[in-house]
NUKETI-994922 format. One record per residue (C-alpha): residue in one letter; x, y, z. Coordinates in nm, 2 decimals, m for minus. Layout:
SITE,residu,px,py,pz
SITE,A,X,Y,Z
...
//
This chain:
SITE,residu,px,py,pz
SITE,M,10.46,6.49,9.32
SITE,A,10.50,6.86,9.44
SITE,L,10.38,6.95,9.79
SITE,I,10.16,7.20,9.59
SITE,A,10.18,7.27,9.21
SITE,L,10.03,7.61,9.09
SITE,Q,9.94,7.57,8.68
SITE,D,9.87,7.82,8.43
SITE,I,9.71,8.07,8.68
SITE,S,9.55,8.42,8.62
SITE,L,9.43,8.67,8.87
SITE,N,9.29,9.02,8.82
SITE,L,9.22,9.23,9.09
SITE,Y,9.04,9.55,9.08
SITE,G,9.10,9.54,8.73
SITE,R,9.49,9.50,8.74
SITE,P,9.64,9.18,8.61
SITE,L,9.87,9.06,8.89
SITE,F,9.93,8.69,8.76
SITE,D,9.92,8.63,8.37
SITE,H,9.91,8.22,8.30
SITE,C,10.18,8.13,8.56
SITE,D,10.34,7.81,8.71
SITE,L,10.51,7.75,9.08
SITE,H,10.59,7.43,9.19
SITE,V,10.66,7.37,9.57
SITE,E,10.87,7.03,9.66
SITE,I,10.86,6.90,10.00
SITE,G,11.16,7.01,10.20
SITE,D,11.17,7.37,10.00
SITE,R,11.20,7.66,10.18
SITE,L,11.10,7.92,9.91
SITE,C,11.11,8.33,9.97
SITE,L,10.88,8.53,9.78
SITE,V,11.03,8.89,9.66
SITE,G,10.89,9.15,9.47
SITE,R,10.78,9.51,9.47
SITE,N,10.51,9.65,9.71
SITE,G,10.16,9.54,9.53
SITE,A,10.34,9.29,9.31
SITE,G,10.06,9.01,9.44
SITE,K,10.28,8.83,9.67
SITE,S,10.02,8.81,9.95
SITE,S,9.78,8.74,9.68
SITE,L,9.99,8.44,9.58
SITE,L,10.02,8.32,9.92
SITE,N,9.62,8.32,9.97
SITE,I,9.58,8.14,9.65
SITE,M,9.84,7.87,9.77
SITE,A,9.62,7.85,10.12
SITE,G,9.30,7.79,9.91
SITE,L,9.17,8.16,10.05
SITE,K,9.19,8.29,9.70
SITE,R,9.09,8.12,9.39
SITE,P,9.29,8.21,9.07
SITE,D,9.06,8.32,8.76
SITE,T,9.19,8.05,8.57
SITE,G,9.45,7.75,8.62
SITE,S,9.45,7.51,8.91
SITE,V,9.59,7.45,9.24
SITE,I,9.69,7.11,9.31
SITE,Y,9.83,6.99,9.65
SITE,Q,9.97,6.64,9.75
SITE,Q,9.70,6.42,9.91
SITE,G,9.68,6.50,10.29
SITE,T,9.83,6.82,10.30
SITE,V,9.79,7.08,10.58
SITE,L,9.94,7.41,10.57
SITE,G,9.98,7.66,10.87
SITE,Y,9.91,7.97,10.72
SITE,M,10.00,8.35,10.85
SITE,P,9.81,8.61,10.68
SITE,Q,9.92,8.99,10.60
SITE,E,9.62,9.10,10.79
SITE,V,9.49,8.92,11.06
SITE,P,9.11,8.79,11.05
SITE,L,8.80,9.02,11.26
SITE,Q,8.64,8.71,11.34
SITE,W,8.90,8.57,11.59
SITE,Q,8.78,8.63,11.97
SITE,G,8.85,8.50,12.30
SITE,S,9.17,8.46,12.46
SITE,V,9.49,8.46,12.34
SITE,F,9.53,8.08,12.44
SITE,G,9.19,8.00,12.27
SITE,V,9.27,8.18,11.93
SITE,V,9.59,7.96,11.89
SITE,A,9.45,7.63,12.03
SITE,E,9.17,7.66,11.78
SITE,V,9.41,7.51,11.50
SITE,M,9.45,7.20,11.66
SITE,G,9.10,7.10,11.59
SITE,E,8.89,6.89,11.85
SITE,A,9.17,6.87,12.06
SITE,G,9.26,7.25,12.04
SITE,K,8.88,7.29,12.14
SITE,A,8.93,7.07,12.46
SITE,L,9.23,7.27,12.53
SITE,A,9.07,7.62,12.52
SITE,A,8.79,7.48,12.73
SITE,A,9.04,7.35,12.99
SITE,H,9.20,7.69,12.97
SITE,A,8.88,7.88,13.01
SITE,M,8.78,7.66,13.30
SITE,A,9.12,7.72,13.47
SITE,L,9.09,8.11,13.42
SITE,G,8.71,8.11,13.53
SITE,T,8.59,8.33,13.26
SITE,A,8.35,8.14,13.06
SITE,A,8.03,7.95,13.09
SITE,L,8.08,7.59,12.96
SITE,S,7.81,7.32,12.88
SITE,T,7.87,6.97,13.06
SITE,A,8.02,6.81,12.71
SITE,E,8.29,7.08,12.69
SITE,R,8.38,7.04,13.05
SITE,G,8.38,6.64,13.01
SITE,A,8.59,6.67,12.69
SITE,A,8.84,6.89,12.84
SITE,E,8.90,6.69,13.14
SITE,S,8.91,6.37,12.91
SITE,L,9.19,6.53,12.73
SITE,M,9.37,6.67,13.02
SITE,S,9.37,6.33,13.22
SITE,T,9.63,6.21,12.94
SITE,G,9.96,6.27,12.88
SITE,E,9.86,6.43,12.49
SITE,G,9.65,6.70,12.67
SITE,W,9.93,6.84,12.87
SITE,E,10.20,6.80,12.60
SITE,K,9.99,7.01,12.36
SITE,Q,9.93,7.25,12.60
SITE,A,10.28,7.28,12.69
SITE,D,10.36,7.33,12.31
SITE,I,10.13,7.62,12.29
SITE,E,10.25,7.77,12.61
SITE,T,10.63,7.75,12.49
SITE,V,10.55,7.92,12.15
SITE,L,10.36,8.18,12.34
SITE,N,10.63,8.26,12.59
SITE,H,10.89,8.29,12.29
SITE,L,10.64,8.56,12.11
SITE,G,10.60,8.74,12.42
SITE,L,10.23,8.65,12.42
SITE,D,10.00,8.64,12.74
SITE,G,9.77,8.31,12.70
SITE,D,9.52,8.49,12.95
SITE,A,9.50,8.79,12.77
SITE,D,9.19,8.90,12.57
SITE,F,9.27,8.87,12.19
SITE,A,9.06,9.19,12.13
SITE,T,9.25,9.43,12.34
SITE,L,9.59,9.34,12.15
SITE,S,9.79,9.56,11.95
SITE,G,9.82,9.51,11.60
SITE,G,10.16,9.40,11.63
SITE,K,10.07,9.14,11.93
SITE,K,9.77,9.03,11.68
SITE,R,10.03,8.94,11.38
SITE,R,10.23,8.76,11.66
SITE,V,9.91,8.53,11.73
SITE,A,9.84,8.49,11.38
SITE,L,10.23,8.34,11.39
SITE,A,10.18,8.12,11.67
SITE,R,9.86,7.97,11.49
SITE,A,10.06,7.89,11.17
SITE,L,10.37,7.75,11.36
SITE,L,10.13,7.49,11.56
SITE,T,9.91,7.39,11.27
SITE,S,10.19,7.21,11.05
SITE,Q,10.51,7.13,10.96
SITE,D,10.45,7.33,10.60
SITE,L,10.43,7.66,10.64
SITE,L,10.30,7.97,10.45
SITE,L,10.44,8.29,10.64
SITE,D,10.37,8.64,10.51
SITE,E,10.63,8.89,10.65
SITE,P,10.66,8.70,10.98
SITE,T,10.92,8.94,11.12
SITE,N,10.75,9.23,11.12
SITE,H,10.71,9.35,11.46
SITE,L,10.93,9.11,11.63
SITE,D,11.25,9.20,11.80
SITE,I,11.60,9.08,11.68
SITE,H,11.59,8.79,11.99
SITE,T,11.24,8.71,11.86
SITE,I,11.37,8.68,11.51
SITE,E,11.65,8.46,11.59
SITE,W,11.44,8.23,11.79
SITE,L,11.20,8.22,11.49
SITE,E,11.46,8.12,11.25
SITE,E,11.62,7.83,11.47
SITE,F,11.25,7.70,11.52
SITE,L,11.19,7.70,11.16
SITE,L,11.52,7.53,11.08
SITE,R,11.43,7.27,11.32
SITE,R,11.08,7.20,11.30
SITE,A,10.97,7.34,10.95
SITE,R,10.94,7.07,10.69
SITE,T,10.84,7.29,10.40
SITE,L,10.83,7.66,10.40
SITE,V,10.70,7.92,10.18
SITE,F,10.79,8.29,10.29
SITE,I,10.73,8.68,10.22
SITE,S,10.99,8.88,10.40
SITE,H,11.21,9.17,10.31
SITE,D,11.42,9.10,10.63
SITE,R,11.74,9.01,10.42
SITE,A,11.93,8.88,10.68
SITE,F,11.62,8.65,10.77
SITE,A,11.59,8.53,10.39
SITE,R,11.99,8.49,10.39
SITE,R,11.96,8.24,10.68
SITE,L,11.68,8.02,10.56
SITE,A,11.60,8.04,10.21
SITE,T,11.72,7.77,9.99
SITE,K,11.50,7.87,9.65
SITE,M,11.39,8.23,9.56
SITE,A,11.07,8.32,9.35
SITE,E,10.99,8.67,9.24
SITE,V,10.69,8.83,9.14
SITE,D,10.72,9.07,8.88
SITE,R,10.51,9.20,8.65
SITE,G,10.24,8.94,8.63
SITE,H,10.50,8.68,8.61
SITE,I,10.64,8.43,8.87
SITE,Y,11.02,8.37,8.82
SITE,A,11.18,8.08,9.01
SITE,Y,11.54,8.04,9.10
SITE,A,11.71,7.72,9.24
SITE,C,11.95,7.96,9.44
SITE,N,11.97,8.11,9.79
SITE,A,11.93,8.46,9.86
SITE,D,12.28,8.58,9.82
SITE,Q,12.29,8.45,9.47
SITE,F,11.97,8.55,9.38
SITE,A,12.06,8.93,9.30
SITE,E,12.31,8.82,9.02
SITE,R,12.09,8.60,8.85
SITE,R,11.78,8.84,8.86
SITE,E,12.02,9.11,8.69
SITE,L,12.10,8.84,8.43
SITE,R,11.74,8.78,8.37
SITE,L,11.67,9.14,8.35
SITE,N,11.97,9.23,8.11
SITE,E,11.84,8.93,7.88
SITE,E,11.49,9.07,7.88
SITE,E,11.61,9.44,7.81
SITE,Q,11.84,9.29,7.49
SITE,Q,11.49,9.10,7.36
SITE,R,11.28,9.41,7.42
SITE,Y,11.54,9.62,7.21
SITE,H,11.55,9.37,6.91
SITE,F,11.15,9.37,6.91
SITE,D,11.11,9.75,6.92
SITE,K,11.39,9.76,6.65
SITE,K,11.18,9.54,6.42
SITE,L,10.87,9.69,6.51
SITE,A,10.98,10.03,6.39
SITE,Q,11.11,9.87,6.07
SITE,E,10.75,9.73,6.02
SITE,E,10.60,10.04,6.08
SITE,A,10.81,10.22,5.86
SITE,W,10.74,9.99,5.60
SITE,I,10.36,9.98,5.62
SITE,R,10.35,10.36,5.58
SITE,Q,10.51,10.37,5.25
SITE,G,10.21,10.43,5.07
SITE,I,10.14,10.31,4.73
SITE,K,10.47,10.15,4.69
SITE,A,10.40,9.94,5.04
SITE,R,10.06,9.85,4.91
SITE,R,10.17,9.71,4.57
SITE,T,10.42,9.49,4.74
SITE,R,10.22,9.45,5.06
SITE,N,10.20,9.08,5.21
SITE,M,9.91,9.00,5.43
SITE,G,10.08,8.75,5.63
SITE,R,10.34,9.02,5.73
SITE,V,10.06,9.29,5.81
SITE,R,9.88,9.02,6.03
SITE,A,10.23,8.98,6.22
SITE,L,10.26,9.36,6.27
SITE,Q,9.92,9.38,6.41
SITE,A,10.04,9.12,6.67
SITE,M,10.34,9.28,6.75
SITE,R,10.13,9.61,6.83
SITE,V,9.90,9.41,7.04
SITE,E,10.20,9.25,7.24
SITE,R,10.36,9.60,7.23
SITE,A,10.08,9.78,7.40
SITE,A,10.03,9.50,7.66
SITE,R,10.38,9.55,7.78
SITE,R,10.41,9.63,8.16
SITE,V,10.73,9.80,8.22
SITE,Q,10.91,9.77,8.54
SITE,Q,10.80,9.99,8.84
SITE,G,11.03,10.24,8.91
SITE,N,11.26,10.30,9.23
SITE,V,11.14,10.57,9.48
SITE,R,11.35,10.85,9.47
SITE,L,11.42,10.96,9.82
SITE,Q,11.56,11.33,9.86
SITE,V,11.54,11.48,10.22
SITE,E,11.50,11.85,10.30
SITE,Q,11.80,11.94,10.50
SITE,A,11.84,12.25,10.72
SITE,E,12.15,12.44,10.81
SITE,R,12.40,12.21,11.01
SITE,S,12.37,12.18,11.38
SITE,G,12.64,12.25,11.64
SITE,K,12.91,11.97,11.67
SITE,L,12.74,11.86,12.00
SITE,V,12.42,11.70,11.90
SITE,L,12.31,11.54,12.22
SITE,E,12.48,11.49,12.58
SITE,A,12.34,11.27,12.83
SITE,S,12.49,11.26,13.16
SITE,A,12.43,10.98,13.43
SITE,V,12.04,10.96,13.31
SITE,S,11.80,10.74,13.47
SITE,F,11.44,10.70,13.39
SITE,C,11.18,10.51,13.60
SITE,W,10.80,10.52,13.54
SITE,E,10.55,10.64,13.80
SITE,D,10.50,10.29,13.95
SITE,G,10.85,10.26,14.00
SITE,Y,10.96,10.06,13.73
SITE,E,11.32,10.14,13.60
SITE,V,11.39,10.14,13.22
SITE,F,11.73,10.25,13.25
SITE,H,12.01,10.42,13.50
SITE,D,12.35,10.58,13.48
SITE,F,12.34,10.63,13.11
SITE,S,12.60,10.88,12.99
SITE,T,12.69,10.94,12.62
SITE,I,12.79,11.22,12.34
SITE,I,12.64,11.22,12.02
SITE,Q,12.81,11.46,11.76
SITE,R,12.69,11.58,11.43
SITE,G,12.73,11.32,11.15
SITE,D,12.70,11.02,11.40
SITE,R,12.43,10.73,11.31
SITE,I,12.36,10.59,11.60
SITE,G,12.14,10.22,11.62
SITE,L,11.93,10.12,11.91
SITE,I,11.87,9.75,11.97
SITE,G,11.68,9.58,12.22
SITE,D,11.37,9.35,12.32
SITE,N,11.05,9.48,12.24
SITE,G,10.97,9.66,12.57
SITE,A,11.30,9.72,12.68
SITE,G,11.26,10.08,12.64
SITE,K,11.42,10.16,12.30
SITE,T,11.17,10.45,12.25
SITE,T,11.15,10.55,12.60
SITE,L,11.52,10.62,12.58
SITE,L,11.45,10.83,12.25
SITE,R,11.19,11.03,12.40
SITE,V,11.43,11.11,12.69
SITE,L,11.71,11.20,12.48
SITE,L,11.47,11.40,12.28
SITE,G,11.34,11.62,12.56
SITE,E,10.99,11.48,12.56
SITE,L,11.03,11.29,12.89
SITE,Q,11.24,11.40,13.17
SITE,P,11.51,11.20,13.32
SITE,T,11.42,11.09,13.70
SITE,K,11.81,11.16,13.75
SITE,G,12.10,11.29,13.56
SITE,T,12.06,11.58,13.26
SITE,V,12.04,11.57,12.88
SITE,R,12.17,11.85,12.69
SITE,Q,12.07,11.90,12.35
SITE,G,12.32,12.11,12.12
SITE,T,12.25,12.44,11.91
SITE,R,12.06,12.48,11.59
SITE,L,11.88,12.16,11.60
SITE,E,11.59,12.07,11.37
SITE,I,11.44,11.73,11.45
SITE,S,11.23,11.51,11.23
SITE,Y,11.06,11.19,11.38
SITE,F,11.01,10.88,11.20
SITE,D,10.69,10.72,11.43
SITE,Q,10.67,10.34,11.41
SITE,L,10.30,10.35,11.51
SITE,R,10.24,10.61,11.23
SITE,D,10.06,10.83,11.49
SITE,T,10.17,11.14,11.28
SITE,L,9.94,11.02,10.99
SITE,N,9.56,11.10,10.99
SITE,P,9.39,10.84,10.86
SITE,D,9.08,11.02,10.75
SITE,E,9.30,11.27,10.57
SITE,T,9.39,11.21,10.19
SITE,V,9.72,11.13,10.11
SITE,M,9.80,11.44,9.92
SITE,Y,9.69,11.66,10.23
SITE,A,9.89,11.44,10.45
SITE,V,10.21,11.54,10.30
SITE,A,10.12,11.89,10.20
SITE,E,9.89,11.99,10.48
SITE,G,9.64,12.15,10.21
SITE,N,9.89,12.31,9.99
SITE,D,9.96,12.25,9.64
SITE,V,10.34,12.24,9.64
SITE,V,10.63,12.13,9.90
SITE,T,10.98,12.26,9.90
SITE,I,11.25,11.99,9.84
SITE,G,11.62,12.08,9.80
SITE,G,11.53,12.44,9.80
SITE,Q,11.30,12.44,9.49
SITE,N,10.92,12.41,9.50
SITE,K,10.74,12.09,9.36
SITE,H,10.38,12.02,9.32
SITE,V,10.28,11.78,9.54
SITE,A,10.12,11.54,9.27
SITE,S,10.47,11.51,9.12
SITE,Y,10.65,11.50,9.47
SITE,L,10.44,11.21,9.56
SITE,Q,10.50,10.99,9.23
SITE,D,10.87,11.00,9.32
SITE,F,10.71,10.77,9.65
SITE,L,10.53,10.54,9.36
SITE,F,10.19,10.71,9.45
SITE,E,9.98,10.71,9.11
SITE,S,9.72,10.98,9.01
SITE,D,9.43,10.76,9.12
SITE,R,9.59,10.71,9.49
SITE,L,9.63,11.06,9.57
SITE,R,9.28,11.16,9.70
SITE,V,9.21,10.81,9.87
SITE,P,9.21,10.83,10.27
SITE,V,9.52,10.71,10.45
SITE,S,9.35,10.44,10.62
SITE,T,9.27,10.26,10.28
SITE,L,9.64,10.23,10.21
SITE,S,9.88,9.92,10.24
SITE,G,10.16,9.87,10.53
SITE,G,10.40,9.95,10.24
SITE,E,10.23,10.26,10.10
SITE,R,10.17,10.39,10.46
SITE,N,10.53,10.37,10.53
SITE,R,10.63,10.54,10.18
SITE,L,10.38,10.84,10.27
SITE,L,10.50,10.88,10.61
SITE,L,10.86,10.89,10.45
SITE,A,10.74,11.14,10.22
SITE,K,10.59,11.34,10.48
SITE,L,10.91,11.33,10.69
SITE,F,11.14,11.44,10.40
SITE,T,10.98,11.76,10.35
SITE,K,11.06,11.90,10.67
SITE,P,11.38,12.05,10.69
SITE,S,11.60,11.91,10.95
SITE,N,11.96,11.77,11.08
SITE,L,11.88,11.53,11.32
SITE,L,11.66,11.23,11.21
SITE,V,11.50,11.01,11.46
SITE,M,11.36,10.71,11.30
SITE,D,11.19,10.43,11.48
SITE,E,11.16,10.12,11.29
SITE,P,11.15,10.29,10.94
SITE,T,11.20,9.96,10.72
SITE,N,10.84,9.76,10.82
SITE,D,10.69,9.67,10.49
SITE,L,10.92,9.84,10.27
SITE,D,11.05,9.65,9.95
SITE,V,11.41,9.52,9.93
SITE,E,11.48,9.82,9.66
SITE,T,11.34,10.09,9.88
SITE,L,11.51,9.97,10.18
SITE,E,11.85,9.97,9.97
SITE,L,11.79,10.36,9.85
SITE,L,11.67,10.45,10.23
SITE,E,12.00,10.32,10.30
SITE,E,12.18,10.52,10.04
SITE,M,12.02,10.83,10.12
SITE,L,12.07,10.80,10.51
SITE,D,12.43,10.72,10.43
SITE,Q,12.45,11.06,10.23
SITE,Y,12.27,11.25,10.50
SITE,Q,12.51,11.56,10.62
SITE,G,12.30,11.53,10.95
SITE,T,12.27,11.32,11.26
SITE,V,12.07,10.99,11.24
SITE,L,11.90,10.80,11.55
SITE,L,11.76,10.46,11.42
SITE,V,11.54,10.20,11.60
SITE,S,11.55,9.90,11.37
SITE,H,11.53,9.49,11.41
SITE,D,11.66,9.48,11.05
SITE,R,11.98,9.34,11.09
SITE,A,12.12,9.41,10.74
SITE,F,11.99,9.75,10.76
SITE,L,12.19,9.83,11.10
SITE,D,12.50,9.67,10.97
SITE,N,12.50,9.86,10.64
SITE,L,12.43,10.20,10.81
SITE,V,12.52,10.25,11.17
SITE,T,12.85,10.39,11.33
SITE,S,12.77,10.25,11.68
SITE,T,12.51,10.10,11.87
SITE,L,12.31,10.19,12.21
SITE,V,12.20,9.83,12.33
SITE,L,11.96,9.77,12.59
SITE,E,12.00,9.40,12.71
SITE,G,11.77,9.38,13.00
SITE,D,12.01,9.48,13.29
SITE,T,11.89,9.82,13.31
SITE,L,12.18,9.95,13.16
SITE,V,12.26,10.11,12.83
SITE,H,12.55,9.94,12.67
SITE,E,12.74,10.13,12.40
SITE,Y,12.95,9.93,12.11
SITE,V,13.13,10.05,11.81
SITE,G,12.99,9.92,11.48
SITE,G,12.66,9.79,11.39
SITE,Y,12.45,9.44,11.46
SITE,T,12.76,9.17,11.40
SITE,D,12.96,9.40,11.56
SITE,W,12.77,9.40,11.89
SITE,L,12.72,9.03,11.85
SITE,R,13.11,9.00,11.82
SITE,Q,13.20,9.23,12.11
SITE,R,12.94,9.08,12.34
SITE,E,13.01,8.71,12.27
SITE,E,13.39,8.76,12.29
SITE,P,13.46,9.03,12.55
SITE,Q,13.79,9.15,12.57
SITE,P,14.00,9.02,12.90
SITE,A,14.05,9.22,13.18
SITE,P,14.35,9.47,13.18
SITE,K,14.67,9.32,13.34
SITE,E,14.92,9.52,13.51
SITE,E,15.17,9.68,13.24
SITE,K,15.51,9.57,13.29
SITE,S,15.78,9.78,13.29
SITE,A,16.00,9.83,13.00
SITE,A,16.36,9.89,13.26
SITE,P,16.53,9.55,13.34
SITE,R,16.55,9.44,13.69
SITE,P,16.84,9.48,13.86
SITE,T,16.76,9.11,14.07
SITE,P,16.55,8.90,13.90
SITE,A,16.31,8.73,14.13
SITE,P,16.40,8.32,14.22
SITE,V,16.21,8.11,13.99
SITE,Q,16.01,7.96,14.30
SITE,E,15.90,8.27,14.42
SITE,M,15.54,8.34,14.36
SITE,P,15.46,8.72,14.15
SITE,K,15.35,8.99,14.37
SITE,K,14.98,9.06,14.36
SITE,R,14.90,9.41,14.26
SITE,K,14.70,9.62,14.54
SITE,L,14.32,9.63,14.45
SITE,S,14.17,9.96,14.43
SITE,F,13.87,10.04,14.71
SITE,K,13.61,10.00,14.41
SITE,E,13.76,9.66,14.29
SITE,Q,13.76,9.55,14.68
SITE,Q,13.40,9.65,14.68
SITE,Q,13.33,9.46,14.34
SITE,R,13.50,9.15,14.48
SITE,K,13.31,9.15,14.79
SITE,A,12.99,9.17,14.61
SITE,W,13.08,8.92,14.36
SITE,E,13.19,8.67,14.66
SITE,E,12.88,8.72,14.82
SITE,E,12.67,8.66,14.52
SITE,L,12.88,8.33,14.45
SITE,A,12.79,8.22,14.80
SITE,A,12.41,8.23,14.76
SITE,L,12.40,8.06,14.42
SITE,P,12.40,7.71,14.57
SITE,A,12.11,7.76,14.77
SITE,Q,11.94,7.92,14.49
SITE,L,12.01,7.63,14.27
SITE,R,11.87,7.38,14.53
SITE,A,11.57,7.54,14.58
SITE,L,11.50,7.55,14.22
SITE,E,11.60,7.18,14.21
SITE,A,11.34,7.11,14.47
SITE,E,11.06,7.33,14.29
SITE,Q,11.14,7.11,13.98
SITE,A,11.10,6.78,14.16
SITE,A,10.78,6.92,14.31
SITE,L,10.65,7.02,13.97
SITE,E,10.76,6.68,13.82
SITE,A,10.54,6.52,14.11
SITE,Q,10.23,6.73,14.04
SITE,L,10.27,6.62,13.69
SITE,A,10.27,6.26,13.73
SITE,D,9.94,6.27,13.88
SITE,S,9.73,6.21,13.60
SITE,S,9.38,6.33,13.81
SITE,L,9.54,6.67,13.87
SITE,F,9.39,6.84,13.58
SITE,S,9.02,6.76,13.69
SITE,R,9.10,6.82,14.05
SITE,D,9.23,7.15,14.04
SITE,P,9.29,7.29,13.67
SITE,Q,9.45,7.59,13.78
SITE,S,9.74,7.43,13.99
SITE,F,9.81,7.20,13.68
SITE,N,9.83,7.51,13.44
SITE,H,10.07,7.69,13.66
SITE,A,10.28,7.38,13.67
SITE,V,10.29,7.36,13.30
SITE,A,10.36,7.72,13.23
SITE,R,10.63,7.71,13.56
SITE,Q,10.82,7.39,13.45
SITE,P,11.01,7.55,13.15
SITE,Q,11.05,7.89,13.36
SITE,V,11.23,7.65,13.64
SITE,E,11.46,7.51,13.37
SITE,E,11.57,7.84,13.26
SITE,A,11.63,7.97,13.56
SITE,Q,11.88,7.72,13.66
SITE,L,12.06,7.76,13.34
SITE,A,12.08,8.14,13.41
SITE,L,12.23,8.05,13.74
SITE,L,12.50,7.81,13.61
SITE,E,12.60,8.07,13.35
SITE,R,12.62,8.34,13.63
SITE,W,12.79,8.08,13.82
SITE,E,13.08,8.05,13.58
SITE,E,13.09,8.43,13.47
SITE,L,13.15,8.52,13.87
SITE,E,13.43,8.28,13.88
SITE,A,13.61,8.41,13.56
SITE,N,13.53,8.76,13.71
SITE,L,13.72,8.69,14.04
SITE,A,14.00,8.49,13.88
SITE,A,14.06,8.79,13.64
SITE,L,14.04,9.04,13.96
SITE,N,14.30,8.83,14.13
SITE,E,14.54,8.78,13.87
//
């Protein structure tokens, strides 16, 4: 029996048919990726699977005892309290006790005697602190502070909380765009987590690398139907193309027969004398079928208004550093030259400083040290990841044309309504407020607004969120043909690989590292660094070869290399003491957690010990890796 079986389901939403008598079966162990155009009904289908929406017709059947972890597209408004408490809720009564224990430790909530008793009872057992450790581990990997008030979080962090809840609910998961607002490092952790821990997975994602890594089956939502494919993401495009070609042939023969029947019925008296009523009824049925046909949604037509060519030099940074007023250093000693036609990708964890680096390069922030020089004739268009350039109270038409009836694209005037149709906005959506648009629609609207501005430098901060695969590929094609320069921040690995010529990477060491190529090229260069350069051998033959037993003469180190060696040796000498300190701390933490009465006596110390233990283990691993790196560096320097 399937884990989830959708049988003959139909659903109309706001008068628009989303599903028309569809079937879909999800077996235990499947990793099914749902794809389709924006607005096709993917999120509604996931809602139906989760039991939050009932189809108009048909049924949804679950295997007995099924519990599903569900991450919705929109975060529910009723969630409140600390992040830890919101996530712990999914564990039922144990979760309530964990949330109460966390509130006790923080001293932020007044608890009843019963709640305190339940918390102390749970935390006096191994089960309690194991569950708490599970929650803390997921929160740490998702970059969430369990003590933070959920209501104060940004939209992106609220979605991370929703993801954490789903991951801790069950091994059978329904995830709606789980990679949105995640950095590459977190996406890679999520992939590994799902491969190890998820038993069954149904997910919506336009991240092609994510789908390629996880999906074992594909299902496309297209014009009211669900087409399932027993293949991975790489094979999906070919099988989909075969289906569409077959559909086109069937429609061609249908339309040809319909035209013949229409010609026959219009023959007048001659036809009436030989009219076959069965044939007439068949024609009427064909008319109904043709009227109900839903054509495939067209593609976005992307065309950017280009300004005159900029100078050869676009941007030059010389020994640039930036610190915030509180002394936090984002990056230092960064130098680069960006020339016309370059396509530069920016990679780094959330909060690493990618947007700050962009603002420094564009002159919006002044560097603490160093200089940034901009080239001549620059016309800059900036795609903002927070969509702050869109006023939520303005209508769609006003947001793009600012009250005008026409926009200029490619040197020609075009009515704003016709221009917005190129971005798949139907006439009934042109006068609605921006605040009512979905994430994908807002992204398309921002692209439409951006491309009306003449530019020769496009700066795009996370442009791929919420865009379907077809629009993503068209955006790639447009940017590839763009005659100007592109600065691109993105966590979409396939997008970076297909587009950029070099990458600037903030790797958490306050340095900006530059690599040739895209994301995959960065991984290869980072993981397989070139060996330290050796002294070149002279091409001329030596007059008297050295004896075999004689050791080769060491080259003389430069002053800078001597200073570097001294620093490495000092750092290496300090590592054993640091490791011993961490081992002692680890032993003390284990002794603390072995005391079953610790939580009831000192819940704050208990929570600190639980959170600190994985941090100590990670620190030990980092020191061992650094030890190995330092020894390798010194060996290379002494060659």
